[in-house]
N, C-alpha and C positions, 0 to 999 in steps of 0.2 A: 565694154558694157557702153551703154550709149542710153540715155532716157533723160527725163526730163523729171524734176522732183519740187516739189509746194507744201510746205507746211506751215500753218497758222494755228495760233491756241486765242481764245475769246474769252471773257469773266463770265458774259451774259446778264444774268440779272441778279448773280449771287453776290455774294461779299467778297469772296474771297475764290481765287480760281486753285482746283484743287486736281484738273488735271497736267499731265506731261506728256512730252513729245518730242523725239530725237529721230534724226537720221546720220548714219554712220557708211562710208564705203572706202573699199581698196580698188587693186588694178580691179579686182577680178569677181567683187562679191559686194552685194547693197543690205544694208541693216535700214530696217523702218520699226521701230516702236511706239506703242502708247498706250498709256497710262489714265485711268479715271480713279482717283482718291476716294476714300469714304473713310467717314470717322469725325470727330470733333475737331475745332477748329485747330489747324497747321499741322495734325495728324495724319489728315486723306492727302493733303501736298506731300508728308516724307515718306510716306508709302508709296506715294508714285512716282517719287523722285527717287527712292531706292530700289525701283522694279527698273526705270528707262536708266538710269546711272548704270547699275550693274551690269547690265544689259549688251549697252553699249560698252563697257567697259571690257567686258568680254570679251567682246568681236573684236576691239582694238586689239588684244592680246594672242587673238588664235587664227584670225584671217588674215594671214602670211602669204600670200596675199588671199586666200581662199581658206573655205572652212573644210575641215576633212571629212564631216559628218553633218550636214546643217540639222537633221533629227536630231542626234544626240546633242550639239550646241541647245537646240530651243529647251530640249527636255531639262538638262544641267540646269541652264541659263533662270528660267523661269522657277524649279526649284529650289536652288540657292538665293534665288532672290525673294521669294518667300520665307525662307528661314532667317534672310536679314533683315526681315522687317520684324519677325518676330523675336529675332534676339533684339533687336532697337527696342521693342514694346516691353520685355522681360527685364531688360537691364534697368528700365526707366522708372519700374511697375505704374505701368499707364495704365488707368481704370477703363478707359474708352483705347481700345487697342485700333491702331491704324491698319487700315486696311486696303486694297486696290484692285481693280481689273487689268488686265492686261491682255494686248495684241501685239504680235511681233511677226515679222515677216523677213525671211534671208530669200534674194534671188543670188542665185549663180550660174552658169552655165545656162542661160535662157532659162531656169527652172525655178518656180517659186516654191518654197516651203514655211508653212504657217503654223501658229499656235496659239490658242488663246485661252483665258480664264475669265468667265463673266460675260456683260453686255456690252464690251466697244467689240466693235466690228472690225472685218475685212470684207471686202468686197471684190471681189474682181471681174469687171467690166468689158464688153466687147463689144465695138459699135453703140448702140441704145436699148443694150439688153443686160444684164444681172448675171453673166455665166454661171457663179457660185457666190456664197455668202456663210460667213460663221454662222452656227446657233446660237442663239443665246444661252447663256446657264443662268435661267429664270424662270419661275413658276408660270408665267404667259407664256413663256415660248412652249412650254408641256404643253399647254390649252391648247396653242395651235396646233402643236403637233398632233393631239389627238383629237384634233376637228371641234373643239370644244368653244373655239374662237378662229374668226378669220386674221389675217395680216391687219388688215384696216382696224378690225375692233380694238386688236391690242395695242397698235400705237396708242388708245384713249384711256385704257385699262389701268384703274388705279392702283392696281397692284405691278404694273409695268418694270418700276425701279428696283423688285424685288430679287436680289439675284442669290445662288445658292451655291455659287463656287468665285473665290477671289484669292489674291495672294495674302498671305499676314492674317490674322485671326488665330481660334482656335483648331479647325480644320484643316486640313491639306487641302489643298486643291483640286480639284477636277480640271486637266487640262486636256483640250482635244486639239489633235494634230490634224493638217489637211494630207493630202496624198501630195508626191512629186508632180506639181503642176506646170507643162511646156505653155510659156507665156508665146505669143505672138505681137509681131510690132502693130502698134497701138495702141495694146492692151493697158486699159488703167488700174493700177491697182492702190485699193481706196481704205486706208484705216480711220477709222472716224468712232468720236464717244456719242453716247447716246442723246446728247445733248445736241448733236448732227442732225444721226439719223433718223431720230422719232418724229420731230415735226415737219421731218419731208415726205420720209416712205421710201420703196426701191424704186419704184417708176419715174418719181420726180430725180433720184438720183442718179440714174440712168441716162434720164434725157439729159439733163444737167451737163454729166460729162463725155456726153456723145460726140463730141467735137476733139476729143482727147488732149484741149489746151487747160491744164489742170493750172496754170498759172494765173490764168483767168476766170475759170469757172469756180473754183474752190471760194475765194472771196464772195463772188455772185452769189454761189449757195449759202456761204454762211450768213449773207445779209437775209435769204429768203426765210431760212432755219428760224434764225433770230425774229424776226417779223411775226413767221406762224407762231413761234411760240408764246410771245406776247411777255406778260409780268412774271409770269411763271417758267421764264427762261435758264435753262442750267448753263452748266461750264458747257464750250461747246469747241472741241478740236479735230481735227484731220491734218493726215500726213497722206498726200497724193501722188504717184509716180505714174508716168507716160511713158511705156518701155516702147523703147524703138529700134530692137533690134530681135531676129527671131531665125530660125534654122534656115529658114529660104530668104530671109528679107531684112533688108538694111534701109536707115534711114537718116537723116541730120538729125541734131541731139543737143538739147542743152548742155549735157552734162557727157564726157568722152574719156573713160578711163585708162586706155590701152596705152597712155605715155606716164601713168604713174610709176614710182618705184615699187619693186615690192612690199617694201614695208612702210608704206604710207598710208594714211586715212585721211580719210574732209571728214567734220563733225559737225553739227548742227543739232543743239541741245536745249530746249527749253529749261530754265533752272529759277530760284529763286531770284525776285529783282531787287535791285538796291536802292533805297532812295524814294518808294512807292511805287505805283503800277498794280500787280495781281495781287500782292501782300498788302494793304493799304496800314493795317495793324502793326506789322513787323517792324522794330527798328534793326539798325543796320547790326549791331550786338547781336539781335534775335539771329537774323539771316546769318551771320559768319558760324553762332554756335550751330544751328542747325545743318550747315555746311559739313565743320566738323563731324559733327556726331552722326552723320549720312557717310560718309567716308568711312569713318571708323566702323561703322556698322557691316559695309559692304566688303572693306578689307578682310574682316574676318573669314569671309567667305571665297574669296579669291584665290586661286590657284597660281 
């Protein structure tokens, strides 16, 4: 595989960052995952952390060096992450159940597979156009689909943040899956939270990533999103991949995996920060306790 990848998460104008992002790759497969936590203080962060960490650890177990069935991996990974969050909630009798949106993508054999719950999005960008994107599990998206609102009107609608599918909570999530989607050299696969895509819109995203330089485009686009959102700015997070090989093309790359051992993985995952940062109200003891509790919840649903 040959690709360039860049990920970044910012707190925006919120007190805490409830977004979580990660990517992990073996010699023959790449995982990208992003979650936007919902709930009271700390709980949203924990739901998002469980989702991202569960999927990353499952990928490390199963991609040796490739997944046998990417769609089965996505289905079981999201379902088990949901139940791990529910188990965490039940064991602690939490009055405010932690929940999270989630979007996850696997690429192997130059084919992308993705799934999502909620309004965190995946975009497939080719040149300066949007080839496809996920459809939000939100009331506003339903209004757009029914012709009641335009895409532009939906970006400013007061109910735009109300989602009807997520991981965690009392209702099993609605999970939508992509088709097997062949990639071309130069494609950009973009995972992002609503704090990023909502202030920008589809056309601005496509223009911003038209060069394919995700390491330069992503910070610049995040600056634009923060400026556009102003004082109401949400957490904003992105995982961007510039795919650099296809069925009939080849290119130089930031990452080339052909020399990796069969059982090796490289992972970059955002977690709880120690000594301040994204969770300024948490002590180091709070963070250590949260990390242990999250791992315990994940282990119960890990094979």
